[in-house]
DRENKE-810611 format. One line per 5 residues: number of its first residue (from 0); their letters; for each residue x, z negated, y of C-alpha. Coordinates in steps of 0.001 Angstrom, whole numbers. Example, Ala and Ser with C-alpha at 12.3 -4.5 7.8 and 13.67 -1.06 7.14 Angstrom:
2
0 = as = 12300:-7800:-4500  13670:-7140:-1060 .
END
This chain:
439
0 = mifff = 33676:-64020:250568  35238:-63720:247190  34513:-66830:246146  30975:-66591:246890  31004:-62949:244991 .
5 = glgll = 32757:-65023:242096  30184:-67720:242087  27519:-65061:242087  28953:-63444:238945  29343:-66808:237489 .
10 = isali = 25958:-67831:238074  24311:-64270:237138  26617:-64387:233925  25080:-67903:232589  21680:-66620:233329 .
15 = vvffy = 22078:-63530:231205  23756:-66221:228691  20912:-68513:229141  18274:-66111:228474  20290:-64241:225579 .
20 = aycie = 19840:-67258:223934  16325:-68358:224770  14987:-64547:222923  17173:-65313:219911  15763:-68859:219514 .
25 = rryre = 12345:-67642:220247  13055:-65215:216889  14413:-67571:214862  11282:-70386:215597  9097:-66749:214825 .
30 = sfryn = 10367:-66806:211493  8851:-70414:210593  5443:-71107:209828  5742:-75230:210704  7544:-77288:213045 .
35 = pkady = 11243:-77944:212050  10621:-81097:213254  8173:-81897:210343  8957:-84169:207085  9651:-82422:203926 .
40 = nyafp = 6667:-83883:201814  7492:-84411:198100  6446:-86347:195297  9631:-87153:193313  8854:-89122:189713 .
45 = edssf = 9092:-92641:190466  12014:-92723:187180  14281:-91035:189258  14881:-92623:192284  17496:-95273:192737 .
50 = qvmle = 18092:-96872:196061  21091:-96933:197860  22373:-97910:201411  22980:-95007:203351  26210:-95079:206619 .
55 = kdgfl = 27081:-92886:208895  30031:-91873:207279  28419:-91966:203518  27260:-94336:200866  28323:-96218:197708 .
60 = wpspk = 27415:-94187:194289  24852:-96246:192062  24606:-97029:188314  22677:-94861:186807  20907:-95095:183200 .
65 = tdtdt = 21936:-91996:181991  24116:-88498:182497  23103:-86451:185470  23591:-82985:186292  20807:-82925:189179 .
70 = aflkv = 20784:-85332:192340  19119:-84950:195872  19674:-87890:198012  16757:-88454:200905  17905:-88155:204212 .
75 = svhsn = 16280:-88490:207708  18183:-86050:210135  18165:-85086:213148  19435:-81843:215296  21830:-82463:218020 .
80 = wtsif = 21290:-79875:221140  23986:-78148:219967  22043:-76922:217012  20512:-74478:219942  23401:-72477:219262 .
85 = fppym = 24899:-73355:216131  23397:-73710:212664  23256:-77582:211513  24969:-78536:208296  26534:-82194:206292 .
90 = eihsh = 29469:-82014:204066  29744:-84580:201402  32761:-85078:199979  34285:-86659:196899  37664:-86324:194896 .
95 = givvk = 38618:-83385:197765  35479:-81467:196677  33381:-80512:199822  29797:-79559:199166  27947:-77668:202181 .
100 = qyfek = 24081:-78342:202784  22448:-76424:206235  19263:-77370:208058  17024:-75201:210349  18268:-75024:213848 .
105 = tssgi = 16952:-78300:216094  15632:-79844:212522  14667:-83365:212520  12965:-85609:209999  12947:-86024:206181 .
110 = ryvnl = 15147:-83883:204212  16412:-83739:200791  20363:-83123:200400  22005:-81404:197098  24577:-83556:195700 .
115 = splla = 24361:-81650:192158  27278:-79224:192888  29390:-82387:193047  28201:-83423:189805  29106:-79913:188175 .
120 = kvptl = 32797:-80215:189770  33928:-83847:189578  34472:-85170:185860  32940:-88578:186643  31111:-90129:189885 .
125 = vpgek = 32360:-93998:188944  29571:-96576:190066  31047:-97715:193665  32684:-94950:194606  32060:-93939:198087 .
130 = lvikg = 31037:-90120:198908  32068:-89248:202209  29431:-87227:204902  30475:-85352:207838  27664:-84177:210316 .
135 = hhlsw = 28029:-81032:211958  25605:-80490:215341  23401:-83682:213401  23027:-87323:212885  20709:-89060:210465 .
140 = asgvt = 19365:-92497:210062  21270:-95292:208520  19267:-97915:205897  18645:-98077:203026  17263:-94423:201158 .
145 = dlylf = 16503:-92899:197561  18668:-90868:195682  17291:-88833:193146  18971:-88783:189719  17688:-85656:186616 .
150 = qnlel = 19252:-85306:183345  17728:-81454:181792  17492:-80287:178784  21029:-78495:176961  20179:-74956:177967 .
155 = krarv = 22037:-73950:174546  19704:-75150:172218  17019:-73542:174460  14944:-70099:173532  14376:-68576:176900 .
160 = lvlap = 11719:-66506:178351  12125:-65089:182298  9069:-63927:183949  10216:-61711:186714  7652:-60063:189423 .
165 = hpdda = 9837:-57848:190176  13002:-55881:188975  15565:-58129:190691  13922:-61500:190477  15308:-62708:187120 .
170 = eiaaf = 18774:-61755:188603  18153:-64037:192285  16913:-66908:190603  17930:-67029:187330  20880:-65340:186772 .
175 = glynd = 23265:-68418:185288  20150:-70026:183856  19643:-66840:181243  23703:-65585:181003  24609:-66099:177535 .
180 = qdasi = 21297:-67582:176423  19242:-66793:173420  17258:-65511:176333  14072:-62678:176516  13415:-61104:180133 .
185 = itita = 9938:-59889:181087  9493:-57631:184290  5580:-57538:185559  5620:-54247:187974  7957:-51818:188498 .
190 = gergk = 8907:-52836:191998  7472:-48676:193359  7545:-50344:196743  9986:-51982:197513  12773:-51269:200441 .
195 = skykr = 15273:-48052:199324  17937:-45910:200670  16455:-43205:198979  13222:-42179:201588  15647:-38969:202660 .
200 = ffktp = 16145:-37382:199449  11772:-36560:199081  9487:-34748:201121  6336:-37142:200177  5990:-40980:199754 .
205 = qkhal = 4517:-40745:196755  7468:-38807:194965  9680:-41484:196402  7725:-44208:195134  7607:-42238:191530 .
210 = fqgki = 11450:-42226:191895  11864:-45890:192975  9545:-47152:190250  11475:-45023:187945  15140:-46376:188836 .
215 = rtwds = 13959:-50357:189426  12026:-49964:186025  15545:-48531:184613  17095:-51945:186981  15260:-54277:184886 .
220 = lvipf = 16138:-52854:181479  19842:-52615:181749  21586:-55142:184915  20798:-58418:182634  23433:-56866:180715 .
225 = wgnis = 26089:-58616:183035  24660:-61593:181409  25079:-59861:177876  21373:-60179:178075  20767:-56658:175494 .
230 = pkkcl = 18297:-53960:176800  16304:-54591:173589  15048:-58484:174542  14151:-56702:178344  10634:-55478:178916 .
235 = nlgyf = 9226:-53756:181661  5191:-53967:181635  5031:-51137:184365  1926:-52928:186709  1976:-52026:190344 .
240 = dgtlk = 4019:-53492:192851  1431:-55792:195245  -1470:-55333:192932  -1552:-58542:190966  -4338:-60860:193671 .
245 = tmacn = -6613:-57926:193732  -6350:-57339:190153  -6819:-61092:189776  -9978:-61209:192139  -11179:-58133:190082 .
250 = pdqki = -9963:-59417:186015  -12164:-56511:184487  -10808:-53494:187370  -8690:-51288:186622  -6117:-50795:189632 .
255 = hsesi = -5351:-47839:190712  -1927:-46713:192469  -2491:-45375:195837  1863:-45588:195586  2349:-42899:193329 .
260 = gtsdl = -1404:-41497:192489  -2449:-42953:188979  -3720:-45456:186881  -1541:-45327:183904  917:-48035:183496 .
265 = ntfrq = 2776:-45958:180673  3973:-43961:183727  6663:-47279:183625  6444:-48766:180428  7593:-45127:178791 .
270 = ynisd = 11306:-46462:179827  10890:-49502:177220  13343:-49634:174151  12207:-53198:173069  9586:-53854:170480 .
275 = llprd = 8379:-57144:172104  5650:-55129:172896  4052:-52480:170193  3679:-48918:172315  417:-48802:170977 .
280 = tpaep = -584:-51760:173354  -3583:-50998:175707  -1588:-49871:179218  -4308:-50628:181508  -3567:-52046:184704 .
285 = twnnl = -6393:-54833:184730  -5834:-58590:185008  -7186:-59278:181501  -5004:-56613:179730  -2129:-58407:182079 .
290 = vtdle = -2926:-61960:180504  -3325:-60536:177254  75:-58818:177635  1908:-62065:178144  -963:-63709:175576 .
295 = rlltk = 1218:-61543:172956  4731:-61850:174283  4369:-65749:174333  3038:-65503:170809  6029:-63412:169395 .
300 = inpsi = 8713:-64959:171702  7621:-68897:171133  10022:-69796:174153  10905:-73602:174737  11435:-72734:178103 .
305 = ivtpn = 9536:-70047:180334  11129:-69443:184106  8303:-68533:186301  7912:-68479:189829  6734:-71491:191890 .
310 = pltdg = 3224:-70741:192904  3269:-73655:194947  6812:-73128:197260  6817:-69127:196691  4532:-67220:199451 .
315 = spdhq = 4554:-64041:197286  1224:-62875:195963  2823:-61085:193433  4803:-64237:192607  2157:-66348:192673 .
320 = fttla = -648:-64633:190688  2800:-63528:188136  2776:-66905:187118  -1539:-67533:187335  -1704:-65026:184762 .
325 = lleal = 1343:-66722:182709  -884:-69849:183356  -3916:-68313:181725  -2199:-67106:178981  -935:-70297:177809 .
330 = qriss = -4530:-71711:178026  -5486:-68773:175513  -3533:-69556:172844  -3812:-73580:173646  367:-74050:173730 .
335 = iqgsl = 1669:-77373:174543  5383:-77209:173831  8373:-76444:175837  8809:-76404:180043  7961:-74595:183177 .
340 = ylytv = 11095:-73620:184647  9809:-73081:188347  11578:-71112:190886  11731:-69691:194729  12494:-66764:196230 .
345 = hsayt = 10163:-66092:199216  9687:-69508:200681  5921:-69753:201841  6874:-71284:205081  9994:-69414:206313 .
350 = trwpf = 11905:-66096:205277  15276:-67968:206619  15385:-70060:203188  17636:-70934:201895  19270:-71658:204732 .
355 = gtees = 22887:-71479:205555  25972:-69052:204427  26975:-67860:200514  29155:-70554:200055  26494:-73159:200866 .
360 = tvslp = 24611:-75546:198177  20973:-74318:198168  18305:-76752:199434  14781:-77672:198366  12717:-75067:200212 .
365 = pffsk = 10198:-76824:202863  7313:-78541:201306  4817:-80538:203314  2622:-81369:200281  2175:-84880:198107 .
370 = lsffe = 1197:-82663:195368  2984:-84027:192184  3912:-80825:190494  6915:-80899:188836  8850:-83762:186206 .
375 = kiyal = 12501:-83130:186873  14131:-80719:189526  17301:-78483:187693  20007:-77600:190249  22368:-75339:188011 .
380 = hlssd = 25900:-74656:189656  27418:-71487:188779  30906:-71005:187720  32884:-68690:188894  32610:-66103:186126 .
385 = vynrk = 29028:-66263:186164  29133:-66231:190021  31038:-63223:189873  28851:-61587:187187  25846:-62027:189428 .
390 = ffald = 27396:-60677:192233  27850:-57125:190204  23852:-57929:188985  22910:-57633:192346  25259:-54974:193557 .
395 = dlhva = 23809:-52856:191020  20740:-53405:192000  18579:-49791:193344  17638:-52150:196191  18828:-53931:199611 .
400 = ipmrk = 19464:-57467:198757  20679:-59718:201118  23550:-60808:199606  23753:-63996:202317  20010:-65250:201118 .
405 = flrmd = 20616:-64629:197314  23863:-64650:196417  24385:-68649:195687  26821:-70814:193580  23186:-72561:192738 .
410 = elffv = 20188:-71933:190777  17319:-74313:191955  13956:-75108:189271  11022:-77148:189461  10879:-78248:185464 .
415 = tpvke = 7463:-79580:184436  5978:-79476:180293  3980:-76942:179158  1065:-79076:178868  752:-79452:182037 .
420 = asalr = -43:-76184:182975  -3359:-75965:183501  -3100:-78863:185878  -610:-76953:187810  -3148:-73906:188322 .
425 = emflg = -5556:-75819:189478  -3149:-77331:191987  -2768:-73539:192945  -6601:-72542:193067  -8322:-75617:194534 .
430 = nfalk = -5433:-77817:196736  -3098:-75890:197808  -4137:-73842:201136  -1001:-73148:202882  -2570:-73057:206403 .
435 = dqvp = -4515:-76661:206368  -1061:-78330:205286  1643:-76933:207439  2747:-79403:210061 .
END
């Protein structure tokens, strides 16, 4: 009798465990707009590729023609059944340094492993030296594959302009890149609709949104000081959170903010102390005015690097249309000098990216189109000092930041020449229909 009672308890416990696992897995899968078993599809420049023989335990480093700072290895992965419970990941070992990259649970297909932290930590990778790879809850196909290598601009020679759709995006995406640089940071919106811890202090949603916009505007002006950027080189244009796509569809129309009940951009612009944009500049919340603002700023700053969201991999409308406004401004001034450094904060395909833990490296975001939209990739590995200051910068923001996702040792940028800006704009407007390309 006791035996059957114990057996019944064991079976009941197993049913509960598997039902719980099923519910967790279902919820996990619902956060993806694609099949995790689909191949990622990136059009890498042909001159960046080196062929290597990938074995079950690693591969030999090739003899590149130039020094490199960024490396991605093309791998066909296959997750084990245990990845239902545990996120699959790879460890890449060299000279006592270990780099981890995580993948989606139950994932299979082509992925790209970010080896760039090794290039930052290991003084010299000798041609013919073996990089050892260990898989956890996954395996990969052996055979000839591609290693993509890039050498990027020396940033100390650059004049940098960072565009942030909201008052946290510059820190999340590019703190390490703008740190200690000749950099200007332009935030497009006040971010008044973001999540906040302060609702209980206000009787109406409108008063809360007004306070939220003010305090986040201040954040956009002073938080970059952690990266040694003066508030005089920071500017918040004060456009209204969540309205950029509507503005683009109605370029001459003033957009009224329902959140705070006004159409006056000076509600938030009044806190700027920078002279990057004259105080008598028209402050009307229209698309054409936004493009004109950016046109004036480009002429004033004359950047050699423009850091902005990637409209093809970042799914936030404010992020996409921040860059669209920039591309229109570049067309107006007929600029062909410099480079665009395109970042991703909110993946267009899943809320889970970047995958893994804080100490793991940032992988390429999911992408499934053969659009050729970049010339290089730049994976910037942060020093311990810069990483620590990035932590304090994110921690100081008056909005909830999921550190697991956004506090990483690496920042990732797709690099394309400014002269290709019009092509990027056409890709976004004409070819990038996400719903038609999800596998």
